[in-house]
C-alpha positions in Angstrom: 149.9 72.0 112.9 146.4 71.2 112.0 145.0 72.0 108.7 142.7 74.4 108.6 139.1 74.1 107.2 138.4 77.4 106.1 141.5 77.3 104.7 141.4 74.4 102.8 137.8 75.6 101.2 139.3 79.0 100.4 142.0 77.1 98.3 139.4 74.7 96.5 137.0 78.3 95.8 140.4 79.5 94.7 142.0 76.7 92.4 138.4 76.0 90.8 138.7 79.4 88.6 141.9 78.2 87.0 140.3 76.9 83.7 136.8 77.1 84.8 136.3 79.6 81.8 137.3 77.7 79.0 135.7 74.1 80.4 132.6 75.7 81.0 132.1 76.5 76.9 133.5 73.4 75.9 130.6 71.5 78.2 128.1 73.7 76.7 128.8 73.5 73.2 126.4 70.7 72.6 124.2 73.4 72.5 125.9 76.1 70.9 127.0 74.0 68.3 124.2 74.5 66.2 123.3 78.2 66.5 127.0 79.4 65.6 127.7 80.1 61.6 131.4 77.9 62.0 128.8 74.6 62.8 130.9 71.6 63.6 134.2 73.0 63.1 133.3 75.4 66.2 135.2 73.7 68.4 138.4 74.1 65.9 138.6 77.3 66.0 138.2 77.0 70.0 141.6 74.7 69.6 143.6 77.3 68.0 142.2 80.5 69.7 143.7 78.9 73.0 147.2 78.2 71.5 147.3 82.1 70.9 146.8 82.5 74.1 149.6 81.2 75.6 151.3 84.9 75.0 149.6 85.6 78.3 152.4 83.3 80.7 155.2 84.2 78.1 154.5 87.6 78.6 154.7 87.1 82.5 157.5 85.2 82.7 159.2 87.8 80.7 158.1 90.5 83.3 159.0 88.2 86.6 162.1 87.8 84.8 163.6 91.3 85.2 162.0 91.7 89.1 165.2 90.8 90.9 163.7 90.8 94.6 161.4 88.7 96.2 158.9 91.2 96.7 158.8 92.3 93.7 157.8 89.3 92.4 155.5 88.7 94.7 153.7 92.3 93.8 153.6 91.1 90.6 152.3 88.0 91.1 149.5 89.3 93.1 148.4 91.8 90.5 148.5 89.2 87.8 146.3 87.3 89.7 143.7 89.6 90.5 144.2 91.3 86.7 143.4 87.3 85.2 140.6 86.7 87.6 138.7 89.8 87.4 139.1 90.0 84.2 138.1 86.3 83.3 134.7 87.6 85.8 134.3 90.0 83.3 134.4 88.2 80.4 132.2 85.4 81.2 129.2 88.2 81.8 129.7 90.0 78.4 129.7 86.0 76.8 126.5 85.4 78.6 124.7 88.3 76.7 127.1 88.5 73.8 127.7 85.2 73.2 125.8 84.8 69.5 126.7 88.5 67.8 127.9 87.5 64.5 129.3 89.6 61.8 130.9 89.1 58.0 134.3 88.5 57.2 135.2 88.6 53.6 131.5 87.4 52.7 131.4 84.6 55.4 129.2 85.1 58.6 131.8 84.3 61.6 131.0 84.7 65.6 133.8 87.0 65.7 132.4 88.3 69.4 132.6 84.8 70.7 135.5 84.0 69.2 137.0 87.5 70.8 136.0 86.7 74.4 137.1 83.0 74.5 140.7 84.4 73.3 140.3 86.3 76.6 139.1 83.6 78.4 141.9 81.4 77.5 144.5 84.3 78.0 143.2 84.4 81.7 143.2 80.5 82.0 147.1 80.1 80.3 148.2 82.5 82.6 147.0 80.9 85.3 149.1 78.1 85.1 152.1 80.1 86.0 150.6 81.9 88.5 148.1 80.3 90.9 150.4 77.3 92.1 153.4 79.3 92.8 150.9 81.0 94.9 149.8 77.9 96.7 153.5 77.0 96.9 153.5 79.7 99.7 151.5 77.4 102.0 151.5 74.3 103.9 151.3 71.4 101.5 148.3 70.5 102.5 146.8 73.5 100.8 148.7 73.0 97.7 146.1 69.1 97.7 143.1 71.4 97.9 143.8 73.8 95.6 144.4 70.7 92.9 140.9 69.4 94.5 139.5 73.0 93.5 141.5 72.8 89.9 139.5 69.2 89.2 136.0 71.2 90.0 136.8 73.2 87.2 135.7 71.1 84.9 133.5 69.3 87.2 131.1 71.9 88.2 130.2 73.1 84.5 129.6 70.1 83.8 127.2 69.4 86.9 125.8 72.6 85.8 124.9 71.6 82.4 123.2 68.6 83.3 120.7 70.2 85.4 120.4 72.6 82.3 119.5 69.9 79.9 121.3 68.5 77.0 119.6 70.7 74.2 118.2 67.8 72.2 115.9 68.2 69.6 114.2 66.9 66.9 113.2 67.2 63.3 109.8 67.8 62.2 108.3 68.3 58.4 106.8 71.4 58.1 104.9 72.1 54.9 104.1 76.1 53.7 101.8 77.5 51.4 102.7 80.0 49.1 100.0 82.9 48.6 100.3 83.7 44.9 101.5 80.0 43.5 99.3 77.7 45.6 102.6 75.8 45.7 103.3 73.8 48.8 107.1 73.5 50.2 108.2 71.4 52.5 111.1 71.7 54.8 112.6 70.2 57.8 113.0 72.5 61.3 114.4 71.8 64.5 111.9 71.7 67.6 114.2 71.7 70.7 113.4 70.6 74.4 112.9 72.8 76.6 116.3 73.8 78.7 115.6 74.2 82.7 118.0 77.5 81.9 119.2 79.5 79.2 123.1 79.2 77.5 122.9 83.4 79.4 122.2 82.3 82.9 124.7 79.1 82.3 127.7 81.7 81.5 126.2 84.0 84.8 126.2 81.0 87.1 130.2 80.7 86.3 131.0 84.3 86.4 129.4 84.3 89.4 131.6 80.9 90.8 135.0 82.9 89.1 134.1 86.1 90.8 133.7 84.0 94.4 137.5 83.0 93.3 138.4 86.7 93.5 137.2 87.0 96.9 139.0 83.4 98.5 142.3 84.9 97.2 141.6 88.1 98.7 141.3 86.2 102.1 144.1 84.3 101.6 146.6 87.1 100.3 145.6 89.3 103.2 143.6 88.1 106.2 145.8 87.4 108.9 144.2 83.9 110.0 145.3 82.6 106.7 148.8 83.7 106.9 149.3 81.9 109.7 149.6 78.7 107.3 152.1 80.2 105.6 155.6 78.0 105.5 158.6 79.0 107.5 160.3 78.9 104.3 160.4 78.3 100.3 163.9 77.9 100.1 166.1 75.0 99.0 169.7 74.5 100.3 172.0 74.9 97.5 173.8 71.5 98.1 170.0 70.0 98.1 168.9 72.3 95.2 168.7 69.4 92.6 167.3 66.3 95.2 164.8 68.7 96.1 161.9 70.1 95.2 158.5 71.9 96.4 155.6 69.5 97.5 153.3 69.7 94.5 151.6 66.4 94.8 150.8 63.9 97.5 153.6 61.7 96.4 152.6 58.2 94.2 155.4 56.6 95.8 157.9 55.9 98.9 160.7 58.1 97.3 160.1 61.2 99.0 160.6 62.8 102.7 158.8 65.7 103.3 160.8 68.2 105.7 157.6 70.1 107.7 160.1 72.9 108.7 161.8 74.0 105.3 158.6 73.0 103.4 160.9 70.8 101.0 160.6 67.3 99.7 163.8 65.3 99.7 164.6 62.7 97.1 166.3 59.4 98.0 169.6 58.9 96.6 169.2 56.3 93.3 165.4 57.8 93.1 166.6 60.3 90.0 165.4 60.0 86.3 167.8 58.9 83.8 168.3 61.4 80.8 166.5 58.7 78.7 163.5 58.0 81.4 162.7 61.9 81.7 163.0 61.8 78.0 160.6 59.4 77.5 158.1 61.0 80.0 158.4 64.2 77.9 157.6 62.3 74.6 154.3 60.9 76.2 153.3 64.3 77.5 153.5 65.8 74.6 151.7 62.8 72.7 148.6 62.8 75.3 148.5 66.5 75.1 148.7 66.4 70.9 145.5 63.9 71.4 143.1 65.4 74.4 144.3 69.3 74.6 144.9 69.8 70.7 143.7 67.1 68.2 140.5 65.2 69.2 138.5 68.4 70.8 138.1 69.6 66.9 136.9 65.9 66.1 134.4 65.6 69.1 131.6 67.5 66.9 132.2 64.6 64.3 132.5 61.6 66.7 129.7 62.2 68.5 127.0 64.1 66.8 126.0 61.8 64.2 125.0 59.3 66.6 122.6 61.7 67.9 122.3 65.1 70.1 122.4 63.4 73.6 125.3 60.9 73.1 127.1 64.5 72.4 126.1 66.1 75.0 126.4 62.9 77.3 130.1 62.7 75.9 131.1 66.3 76.9 129.9 66.0 80.0 130.6 62.3 81.7 134.6 63.2 80.4 134.5 66.5 82.4 133.1 64.8 85.1 135.7 61.3 84.6 138.7 64.0 84.7 137.9 64.8 88.0 137.7 61.4 89.7 140.7 60.4 87.8 142.4 63.8 88.9 141.3 62.7 92.7 142.9 59.3 92.3 146.4 60.9 91.7 146.4 61.5 95.3 146.6 57.6 96.3 149.7 56.2 97.0 150.4 54.0 93.7 153.8 52.5 93.0 155.5 54.5 90.2 156.1 52.2 86.7 157.2 53.1 83.3 155.4 50.2 82.3 152.1 51.0 83.4 152.9 54.1 81.8 153.3 52.7 78.5 150.4 50.5 79.1 148.1 53.5 79.8 149.3 55.3 76.6 148.4 52.2 74.7 145.0 52.7 75.9 145.3 56.1 75.1 146.4 55.9 71.5 143.7 52.8 70.7 140.6 55.0 71.8 142.3 58.0 69.9 142.3 55.7 67.2 138.9 54.3 67.3 137.4 58.6 67.5 139.9 59.5 64.4 138.4 56.3 62.3 134.8 56.8 63.6 135.3 60.7 62.9 137.0 60.4 59.5 133.0 58.7 58.2 131.3 61.2 59.1 128.4 61.8 59.1 127.4 58.5 58.1 129.7 56.0 60.8 130.5 52.9 59.8 128.5 51.3 62.7 125.3 53.0 63.9 122.7 52.1 66.6 122.3 53.0 70.1 125.3 50.3 71.0 127.4 52.1 69.1 126.4 55.5 70.1 127.3 54.8 74.0 130.4 52.6 73.1 131.7 55.9 71.5 130.8 57.6 75.0 132.6 55.1 76.8 135.5 55.8 74.5 135.0 59.1 75.2 135.1 59.2 79.2 138.0 56.3 79.2 140.2 58.2 77.3 139.6 61.4 79.5 139.8 59.6 82.4 143.2 57.8 81.5 144.9 60.5 80.4 144.2 63.6 83.4 145.2 60.1 86.0 148.5 59.6 83.5 149.0 63.6 83.9 149.4 63.4 87.9 151.0 60.5 87.2 153.9 61.3 85.1 154.2 64.9 86.7 154.9 62.7 90.0 157.4 61.1 88.5 158.9 63.7 87.1 159.6 65.6 90.4 162.4 63.9 91.1 164.7 66.4 88.4 163.2 69.1 90.3 162.4 72.3 88.3 163.6 71.3 85.7 162.1 68.8 85.1 158.9 69.9 85.8 159.6 72.1 83.3 160.5 69.9 80.2 157.1 68.9 80.9 155.4 71.6 80.7 157.0 72.6 77.8 156.2 69.1 76.2 152.5 69.5 77.2 152.1 72.8 75.8 154.1 71.8 72.5 151.9 69.1 71.9 148.8 70.9 72.5 149.8 73.1 69.7 150.7 70.7 67.2 147.6 68.9 67.7 145.4 72.3 67.5 147.4 73.0 64.5 146.6 70.0 62.6 143.1 69.8 63.7 142.4 73.0 62.2 144.0 72.4 59.2 142.2 69.1 58.3 138.9 70.3 59.4 138.6 74.1 58.6 140.9 74.2 55.5 140.7 70.8 53.6 137.3 69.9 55.1 138.2 66.3 55.5 135.4 65.9 58.0 131.9 66.4 56.7 129.0 67.7 59.2 125.8 66.9 58.2 123.0 69.7 56.9 122.2 72.0 59.9 119.9 70.7 62.4 119.1 67.2 60.8 122.1 65.5 61.1 120.1 61.9 62.3 117.9 62.4 58.8 121.1 62.4 57.0 121.9 59.5 58.8 118.9 57.5 57.5 119.3 58.8 53.9 116.8 61.1 53.9 118.5 63.5 52.2 119.5 61.6 49.8 116.2 62.4 47.6 113.5 64.7 49.6 111.2 64.4 46.9 110.6 60.7 47.5 111.1 61.3 51.5 108.3 63.4 51.5 106.3 61.1 48.7 106.4 58.4 51.5 106.0 60.7 54.6 102.7 62.2 53.3 
């Protein structure tokens, strides 16, 4: 049976709403971070809030457990997907108009509306992780591949839109004001922003529209007779094969699998199962990767990139999002599985993460300055994101040998690592203040020592 192009496209559109909400907010951070009271600590607040949003998939899992019939579970899944996608579109719509609204809590100004809406967006995205893929699994394996392509585009599309929008680059200019009563002259540094092609509001409105398209795509996939013809004939695994088979989730990266078209099963060859030590190794690696890329480093992105200039911060965020998609697509190629390759690639990740952490610890005056150092930092960010994205696909394909159990423990390891990383980053940045930000708007001026003595600076320049 040939793949239907329209159904393939619908799955791509459906899949890109999985994490588009949060990905969109993160690629827009270079513009937002200077306008919110949290300043450089804003990403740390985001990462800790995202972890609280895991209450969504936990609640869904409990509700599903008490549904005894398959029909009841299907109805719960359908209703949940509709709820989270519609809530995602509406929340992004509210974010477009109210993201700058702040309020005071215990005398401290906070981006209360933005942070509350981020929680709802994260709740939507975290819950999509346990509902979208099972729905895609009802269709033939080719469409699960289409879903993963769409999921990869949830970072690619916002990043591309942000490139078109502009970086929000600015320069600090010296302004003078004279008091009428004393004729005294005062000096201050003020930002002069380069114009954006369209504002933050329009960026979020565009994402809201894309998520609305995903709702329409899901409706067609779920109810259209044309799409239902692509359902698999059976999703059940024979009892005697249960431990040796899994649903076809990703294209195989080795020849250890044999796909059965009639039963939608992937049979694992004898002798290809993982040992407990091998599975534990993969779970530990995934935990470390999640700790780094989803928990700890997002909170340090401003401290590592922004001291080199706003343009490099913007490039680092957007290019790393684009590299994630390219690395993700490479996971569909046939690549020999090797634990040695996992170890080597993980070593590259640790080396890049160590470099980022060291540079961030010197913020806002990095030990190595200049354009070459700035470009190197951007390359490091792009590299670590690309390698981790590839490793996730690579390790997941290896863990499939243990069936549902192996994938379950990979998921547990990922969530645990991300949670620990975000908590540690929040404590270090927002509570202990071990990472220092530059004065508002003028971090590059700070790098050149202008803020060490403003009077001398003004005397020289004037």
